[in-house]
Every structure is written in structure tokens, then in C-alpha cells.
C-alpha positions as CSV (number, residue, x, y, z in Angstrom):
1,M,-12.8,-62.2,-4.0
2,R,-15.8,-61.6,-6.2
3,L,-16.5,-58.1,-7.4
4,R,-19.5,-57.0,-9.4
5,A,-19.5,-53.8,-11.5
6,A,-22.4,-52.2,-13.4
7,R,-19.8,-50.7,-15.8
8,A,-16.2,-51.8,-16.3
9,L,-13.6,-50.6,-18.9
10,I,-12.7,-53.7,-20.9
11,A,-10.9,-53.6,-24.2
12,G,-11.4,-49.9,-24.6
13,A,-15.1,-49.8,-23.9
14,F,-17.5,-49.7,-21.0
15,V,-19.3,-53.0,-20.6
16,G,-21.4,-54.6,-18.0
17,P,-22.7,-55.6,-15.6
18,V,-19.9,-58.1,-15.0
19,V,-18.5,-60.1,-12.2
20,L,-14.8,-60.4,-11.7
21,E,-13.4,-63.4,-9.7
22,V,-10.1,-62.7,-8.1
23,D,-7.8,-65.4,-6.7
24,G,-4.1,-65.2,-5.8
25,G,-4.0,-61.5,-6.7
26,R,-5.1,-62.1,-10.3
27,I,-8.4,-61.9,-12.2
28,V,-9.2,-65.6,-12.9
29,R,-12.7,-65.1,-14.5
30,I,-14.9,-62.4,-16.0
31,R,-18.5,-63.2,-16.6
32,P,-21.8,-61.4,-17.2
33,A,-23.6,-60.5,-13.9
34,T,-27.1,-61.7,-13.3
35,G,-27.6,-59.7,-10.1
36,E,-28.1,-62.9,-8.0
37,E,-24.4,-63.4,-7.3
38,D,-22.9,-63.5,-3.8
39,V,-20.2,-60.8,-4.1
40,D,-17.7,-59.2,-1.8
41,H,-18.0,-55.7,-3.3
42,D,-20.6,-54.2,-5.6
43,V,-19.8,-51.2,-7.9
44,V,-23.3,-49.9,-8.4
45,D,-22.5,-46.3,-9.3
46,G,-19.5,-45.1,-11.2
47,V,-17.0,-47.2,-13.2
48,L,-14.5,-50.0,-12.6
49,S,-11.2,-49.8,-14.5
50,A,-7.8,-51.3,-14.3
51,G,-5.3,-49.3,-12.3
52,M,-3.7,-46.5,-14.2
53,L,-0.1,-46.6,-15.4
54,D,1.8,-43.3,-15.5
55,L,4.8,-43.7,-17.7
56,Q,6.3,-40.3,-17.1
57,V,6.6,-39.3,-13.4
58,N,9.6,-37.3,-12.3
59,G,8.2,-37.0,-8.8
60,S,5.2,-36.1,-6.7
61,F,4.3,-35.1,-3.2
62,G,7.6,-33.3,-2.8
63,V,9.7,-36.4,-3.8
64,D,12.1,-36.3,-6.7
65,V,12.6,-39.9,-8.1
66,A,16.2,-39.1,-9.0
67,A,17.1,-38.6,-5.4
68,A,14.4,-40.4,-3.3
69,D,15.3,-42.3,-0.2
70,A,13.2,-45.2,1.2
71,E,10.9,-42.8,3.0
72,G,10.5,-40.7,-0.1
73,W,9.7,-43.8,-2.2
74,R,7.0,-44.9,0.2
75,T,5.4,-41.4,0.1
76,L,5.5,-41.3,-3.7
77,L,4.4,-44.9,-4.4
78,G,1.8,-44.9,-1.7
79,G,0.4,-41.5,-2.7
80,L,0.1,-42.5,-6.3
81,A,-1.7,-45.8,-5.4
82,E,-4.2,-43.9,-3.3
83,R,-5.0,-41.8,-6.4
84,G,-5.5,-44.8,-8.7
85,V,-2.0,-45.0,-10.2
86,T,-1.0,-48.6,-9.6
87,G,2.0,-48.7,-11.9
88,V,4.7,-46.0,-12.7
89,E,7.8,-45.5,-14.7
90,P,9.9,-43.2,-12.5
91,T,11.5,-40.7,-14.9
92,V,15.0,-39.3,-14.6
93,I,15.8,-36.1,-16.4
94,T,19.1,-34.9,-17.9
95,A,22.0,-35.0,-15.5
96,P,25.7,-35.9,-15.5
97,L,26.0,-39.5,-16.7
98,P,27.3,-40.9,-13.4
99,D,24.4,-39.3,-11.5
100,T,22.0,-40.8,-14.0
101,V,23.5,-44.3,-13.5
102,A,23.2,-43.9,-9.7
103,A,19.6,-42.8,-10.1
104,L,18.7,-45.9,-12.2
105,E,20.3,-48.1,-9.6
106,R,18.2,-46.4,-6.8
107,I,15.0,-47.0,-8.9
108,G,15.9,-50.6,-9.2
109,R,16.4,-51.0,-5.5
110,A,13.0,-49.2,-4.9
111,R,11.3,-51.6,-7.3
112,D,12.6,-54.6,-5.4
113,A,12.0,-53.1,-1.9
114,F,8.4,-52.3,-2.5
115,A,7.4,-55.3,-4.6
116,G,4.4,-57.0,-3.1
117,E,3.4,-54.0,-1.0
118,S,0.1,-52.2,-1.6
119,V,1.7,-49.3,-3.4
120,A,2.2,-48.4,-7.1
121,R,4.4,-50.9,-8.9
122,V,7.7,-49.6,-10.4
123,L,7.5,-50.7,-14.0
124,G,11.0,-49.7,-14.8
125,A,12.8,-46.4,-15.2
126,H,12.2,-43.9,-17.9
127,L,15.4,-42.1,-18.9
128,E,14.5,-38.6,-20.3
129,G,18.0,-37.4,-21.2
130,P,20.8,-36.8,-21.7
131,F,20.4,-37.8,-25.4
132,L,18.2,-34.8,-26.3
133,A,18.4,-31.9,-28.7
134,P,19.7,-28.7,-27.0
135,A,17.4,-26.8,-29.4
136,R,14.4,-28.5,-27.8
137,K,15.7,-28.7,-24.3
138,G,12.6,-27.4,-22.4
139,A,13.5,-27.3,-18.7
140,H,16.5,-29.7,-19.2
141,R,20.1,-28.5,-18.7
142,A,21.8,-28.3,-22.0
143,E,25.3,-28.5,-20.5
144,H,24.7,-32.1,-19.5
145,M,23.3,-33.3,-22.9
146,L,25.2,-35.8,-24.9
147,A,25.1,-37.5,-28.3
148,P,24.0,-41.2,-28.0
149,E,27.4,-42.5,-29.2
150,P,28.5,-46.0,-28.3
151,A,30.9,-44.9,-25.5
152,H,28.1,-43.1,-23.7
153,L,25.7,-46.0,-24.1
154,D,28.4,-48.3,-22.8
155,T,28.8,-46.1,-19.7
156,L,25.0,-46.0,-19.2
157,L,24.6,-49.8,-19.4
158,A,27.9,-50.9,-17.9
159,R,26.5,-51.5,-14.4
160,P,24.1,-54.5,-14.2
161,A,21.7,-52.9,-11.7
162,A,21.3,-49.7,-13.8
163,R,20.9,-51.7,-17.0
164,E,18.3,-54.0,-15.5
165,A,16.3,-51.1,-14.0
166,L,16.0,-49.2,-17.2
167,R,12.9,-49.7,-19.4
168,T,12.3,-46.6,-21.6
169,I,14.8,-44.1,-23.0
170,T,13.9,-40.9,-24.7
171,L,16.2,-39.6,-27.4
172,A,16.3,-37.2,-30.3
173,P,16.7,-39.2,-33.5
174,E,18.4,-36.5,-35.4
175,L,21.5,-36.5,-33.1
176,P,24.7,-38.1,-34.4
177,G,24.6,-41.9,-33.7
178,A,20.9,-41.8,-32.7
179,I,19.6,-44.3,-35.3
180,E,22.4,-46.8,-34.5
181,A,21.7,-46.3,-30.7
182,T,18.0,-46.9,-31.3
183,R,18.8,-50.2,-33.1
184,R,21.1,-51.3,-30.2
185,L,18.7,-50.3,-27.4
186,T,15.5,-51.8,-29.0
187,G,17.5,-54.9,-29.8
188,E,18.3,-55.2,-26.1
189,G,14.6,-55.0,-25.2
190,Y,14.3,-51.3,-24.3
191,V,11.5,-49.0,-25.4
192,V,12.9,-46.1,-27.4
193,A,10.8,-42.9,-27.4
194,V,11.2,-39.9,-29.7
195,G,11.3,-36.7,-27.7
196,H,13.0,-33.4,-27.0
197,S,13.7,-33.4,-30.7
198,D,14.1,-31.1,-33.6
199,A,13.7,-34.0,-36.0
200,T,12.0,-33.9,-39.3
201,A,9.3,-36.4,-40.1
202,A,11.7,-38.3,-42.2
203,Q,14.1,-38.6,-39.3
204,V,11.3,-39.8,-37.0
205,H,10.2,-42.5,-39.5
206,A,13.9,-43.6,-39.7
207,A,13.8,-44.0,-35.9
208,G,10.7,-46.1,-36.4
209,D,12.5,-48.2,-38.9
210,A,15.3,-48.7,-36.3
211,G,12.7,-49.9,-33.7
212,A,11.5,-46.8,-31.8
213,T,7.9,-47.2,-30.7
214,M,7.0,-44.4,-28.3
215,T,6.7,-40.6,-28.2
216,T,7.6,-38.4,-25.2
217,H,4.9,-35.7,-24.6
218,V,3.8,-35.1,-28.1
219,F,3.7,-31.4,-29.2
220,N,5.9,-30.4,-26.3
221,A,9.7,-29.7,-26.8
222,Q,9.7,-31.0,-30.4
223,R,9.7,-29.6,-33.9
224,P,6.0,-28.7,-34.5
225,L,3.6,-29.7,-37.1
226,S,3.6,-27.4,-40.1
227,P,2.0,-27.4,-43.5
228,R,4.9,-28.8,-45.5
229,E,7.0,-30.4,-42.7
230,P,5.0,-32.7,-40.4
231,G,7.6,-32.6,-37.7
232,V,7.6,-34.9,-34.8
233,P,3.8,-34.7,-34.1
234,G,2.7,-35.2,-37.7
235,A,5.1,-38.2,-38.0
236,V,4.0,-40.1,-34.9
237,L,0.3,-39.4,-35.3
238,T,0.3,-40.9,-38.7
239,D,2.8,-43.8,-38.2
240,D,1.1,-46.7,-36.6
241,R,4.3,-48.0,-35.2
242,F,4.4,-45.2,-32.5
243,F,2.5,-45.0,-29.3
244,V,1.9,-41.3,-28.5
245,G,2.7,-40.1,-25.0
246,T,0.3,-37.2,-24.3
247,I,0.3,-34.9,-21.3
248,I,-3.3,-34.6,-20.1
249,D,-3.1,-31.9,-17.5
250,G,-5.0,-29.5,-19.8
251,R,-2.2,-27.0,-19.7
252,H,0.7,-28.5,-21.6
253,L,-1.9,-29.3,-24.3
254,D,-5.3,-27.7,-24.7
255,P,-7.9,-30.5,-24.3
256,S,-9.0,-29.9,-27.9
257,V,-5.4,-30.9,-29.0
258,V,-5.7,-34.0,-26.8
259,S,-8.9,-34.7,-28.6
260,L,-7.1,-34.4,-31.9
261,V,-4.4,-36.8,-30.7
262,L,-7.1,-39.3,-29.7
263,A,-8.9,-38.9,-33.1
264,S,-5.6,-39.5,-35.0
265,A,-3.8,-42.1,-32.8
266,G,-6.8,-43.8,-31.2
267,R,-5.6,-46.6,-29.0
268,R,-2.0,-45.6,-29.5
269,T,-2.6,-42.6,-27.3
270,V,-1.0,-42.9,-23.9
271,G,-2.1,-40.4,-21.2
272,V,0.7,-39.2,-18.9
273,T,1.3,-36.4,-16.5
274,D,5.0,-35.5,-16.7
275,A,4.5,-34.9,-13.0
276,I,7.4,-33.4,-11.0
277,V,8.1,-32.9,-7.3
278,T,5.4,-30.2,-7.1
279,A,2.5,-32.6,-7.9
280,G,0.2,-32.8,-5.0
281,T,1.7,-29.7,-3.3
282,D,0.5,-26.2,-2.8
283,A,1.0,-23.5,-5.4
284,G,4.0,-21.3,-4.8
285,E,5.9,-23.8,-2.7
286,W,9.5,-23.8,-4.1
287,L,11.2,-27.2,-4.3
288,D,14.4,-28.4,-6.0
289,F,14.0,-30.3,-9.3
290,G,17.0,-31.2,-11.4
291,G,19.2,-28.8,-9.5
292,Q,16.9,-25.8,-10.0
293,P,13.9,-24.5,-8.0
294,V,10.4,-25.1,-9.2
295,A,6.9,-24.3,-7.9
296,N,3.3,-24.9,-9.1
297,D,1.5,-22.0,-10.6
298,P,-2.2,-21.5,-9.9
299,H,-3.2,-23.8,-12.7
300,G,-1.1,-26.8,-11.5
301,L,1.9,-26.3,-13.8
302,G,5.4,-26.7,-12.4
303,R,7.5,-23.7,-13.5
304,R,11.1,-22.5,-13.1
305,R,11.6,-19.0,-11.7
306,D,11.9,-17.6,-15.2
307,G,8.5,-19.1,-16.1
308,T,9.7,-22.1,-18.1
309,I,7.4,-25.1,-17.8
310,A,9.2,-27.8,-15.9
311,G,6.4,-30.4,-15.7
312,A,3.0,-31.0,-14.4
313,G,1.9,-30.3,-10.9
314,I,-0.9,-32.9,-10.9
315,V,-1.5,-36.6,-10.4
316,L,-3.0,-38.6,-13.2
317,D,-6.5,-38.9,-11.7
318,E,-6.7,-35.1,-11.9
319,G,-5.8,-35.3,-15.6
320,V,-8.6,-37.8,-16.2
321,R,-11.1,-35.4,-14.5
322,R,-9.8,-32.4,-16.5
323,M,-10.1,-34.2,-19.8
324,I,-13.6,-35.6,-19.1
325,A,-14.8,-32.2,-17.9
326,A,-13.6,-30.8,-21.2
327,G,-15.9,-33.1,-23.0
328,L,-13.5,-35.9,-24.0
329,D,-14.9,-39.5,-24.1
330,P,-14.3,-41.0,-20.6
331,A,-13.7,-44.5,-22.0
332,A,-11.0,-43.2,-24.4
333,V,-9.4,-41.1,-21.7
334,L,-9.3,-44.0,-19.2
335,A,-8.1,-46.5,-21.8
336,A,-5.2,-44.1,-22.6
337,C,-4.1,-44.3,-19.0
338,T,-4.5,-48.0,-18.6
339,E,-4.7,-50.4,-21.5
340,N,-2.9,-48.3,-24.1
341,A,-0.1,-47.5,-21.6
342,A,0.3,-51.2,-20.8
343,R,0.4,-52.2,-24.5
344,S,3.1,-49.5,-25.2
345,L,5.3,-51.5,-22.8
346,G,4.3,-54.9,-24.1
347,R,2.5,-55.7,-20.8
348,T,-0.7,-57.7,-20.6
349,D,-0.4,-58.4,-16.8
350,V,-1.1,-54.9,-15.7
351,G,-3.3,-52.1,-17.0
352,H,-6.1,-54.4,-18.2
353,I,-9.3,-55.9,-16.8
354,A,-8.7,-59.3,-18.4
355,E,-8.5,-62.9,-17.3
356,G,-5.0,-63.6,-16.1
357,A,-4.2,-60.0,-15.4
358,T,-3.1,-58.7,-12.0
359,A,-6.1,-57.4,-10.0
360,D,-5.0,-53.8,-9.8
361,L,-8.3,-52.0,-10.0
362,V,-9.9,-48.6,-9.5
363,Q,-13.5,-47.8,-8.6
364,W,-14.4,-44.3,-9.9
365,D,-17.2,-42.4,-8.4
366,A,-19.7,-40.2,-10.4
367,A,-17.3,-37.2,-10.2
368,W,-14.4,-39.3,-11.5
369,H,-12.6,-39.5,-8.2
370,P,-11.0,-42.9,-7.2
371,S,-13.2,-44.1,-4.3
372,R,-11.5,-47.5,-3.9
373,V,-8.3,-49.0,-5.2
374,W,-7.2,-52.6,-5.2
375,I,-3.5,-53.6,-5.5
376,G,-3.2,-57.3,-6.4
377,G,-6.8,-57.8,-5.1
378,R,-6.1,-56.1,-1.8
379,A,-8.2,-53.0,-1.1
380,L,-6.9,-49.7,0.1
381,T,-9.0,-46.7,0.8
382,P,-7.8,-43.5,-0.9
383,T,-7.3,-40.5,1.5
384,A,-7.7,-36.9,0.8
385,R,-4.5,-35.1,-0.3
């Protein structure tokens, strides 16, 4: 396949016109376009980017990743792909440890079952809990939270299928045993993210010394930035070892705060949704999430019955539109959802328009809606949801 684009996001900037040559599901060559090429598809208006990667998705379209069956996974992964999300880290929130292990195993089975299909790729599981600070629990259930002591890590990683499915783990670095756990987990190849934490900046930097490289939803459910204590946000925004996960629904963070994150962290900014089961559903429709009911409010926020924010009720493409509509730089926003996300996982094969990368691509129209998506060079047509 040959694909020509007037503008394409490459290495954080819009360039073009370019021609992409795809063979065997991968981009094998990128070259300047002359306009005389014989191509299979021409992106004349809009922009071509790599497929987006959402590294924090608890669910969408009525599906909870912690309990999804085969039909649910197809609904979730297919729906995300239609919206331009071609890779996802299914995220499991705090639950009893045996339930968490079982959820990791199901995620691993889903990854294998849907590999090669034209749906979003499962990049590995993101475990958000139980190693969190009760003082910053957010919508998590404090009664199931644990300290990351060796015995609990042994239980979590004892079963090979769960161990192999896991990719990212959020923990609060101030908890007893957290620094030692961070060294162990990063030494075994996992990404450790600081989140749901009341840590001081010094404790966050200590986690960085131990190998932590990610932040879970900066500014949300963490010790805030203050004049004499930078807290979690101040630490990760100024420490180049950390990628900075940033919810871009425009509600968890005001777009001006997202702009500040981009200005501070630059290409360490990773745009995520923190989407839950309500993403892609109607406002006011009550669904179960983590053992408690949630519904979207009129602004697309998933809330518990008491009003507590439980997660975002949007898909990542809507977040892109909201940020661009608020005046943020489109190239920076898209890079946060593609290239930056991929680099935070150490991936060069997805999230990039680059020679050798998988041909997971999105054509964006002038209103920043995905008008065409390719998974491994195979086109699918997004449908209205």
C-alpha cells in the first residue's frame, strides 16, 4: 500500500507532503511526495498520525476491563479502534488481590485472542491499585488497599499468566516498602508509575532513583503543588526521568493546566482518558464499576452517586478535540497521545510514523474526527457511536 499525506505527524511535528509505503503491515519507507505518485489513498485534507495509545482505560462502551468476557473485549477493542485508539493498556483498579490476579490473567487471554485482528492492540495491563495511599484514594475502595510489601508482590506475580500480562503498576512511593518494591518491579521490566499518592517531592525523586518513570493522572489524587512543597506534580514536571500521564478530558484538568503540563514536561507529556465503563454511553445511565454504580454527568465525567469523580466518560479522540478547541497546539496534543505514550513504554513499533513501525494510522478530518483508521495497514471505516 502507498499512502500520500499532505500533513503527517512525524517526530512531534507536522511535516509533508509525504508518501508512506506499507508492506507486511509495517511502514517500510517514508519519502517526500512529488504529487506524481501512484497511491492507494491520498490524505488531501486533515492530518495523518500514528494510531493513538491510551495507557489508562478502565473500560468503555459499557464494558469493564476487570470483568470483560470475549464479547465485551470485542466491543471495547473494536470501538476504540474505530475512534483512532489502536493500542491500549487495560487498567484494573483496587480490588482484593485474588480478583486482581484473575483480572490480569483475563487481560492476557484477551491480548492473545485478539492479536492480529483489526482492533486496538492490548499493550499490557495497567494495575492501578491496591498499592495506593488511602489519603488519596479518589474513587478507589480503601478497604482493599495494601502496602507493596514482598509477600503481596509475591502473590501478585506468582501466577505466570498474570505476571506476563502486567506492564505498568501505579503505586504511592511513601508507603512502607514502596521504594524496595519499585526497585524490584523495574528490575523485572515493569513500568512503575507514581500515583494516588500523598508523597512529598523528595519521596517522588526517591522513587525515580529506584526506577519509577511514569506518573498516573498528574494533579489528580495526589499531594498538590504548593509554594514550599512541590508535591507530586512539582516533582514529576521538573524531573526529566518521569513521563507525565495527563487526563485530557477537559474536566479532570482545565485545559490551561494541560497547557502548563505541556510547557513544563514537553514530550514527556502522555495524554490519557482514565476512561471507565461509561465512556461512549449516555449521561445518567448507571453502570457497575469497581463494585459501585457510576454514571456520566452532562459534561462526560463518570461519577459515583455521591458525586465523587470515578473516571472519564469519553474516548481519547474526544479528548484531542477538546484540547484543540481550547487552543492547545494540535501537534503537541497528538504527539502526547501517540509518540510520547509509546516512548513511555519503551515502544518504537507502535505510536510512531517511522520506518519499521507498525502501520497503525489515523486520518483526521478538519474537525479532528478520525475519518479512516488502519490497523497493520488494513483499513477500517469508523462508525458513529
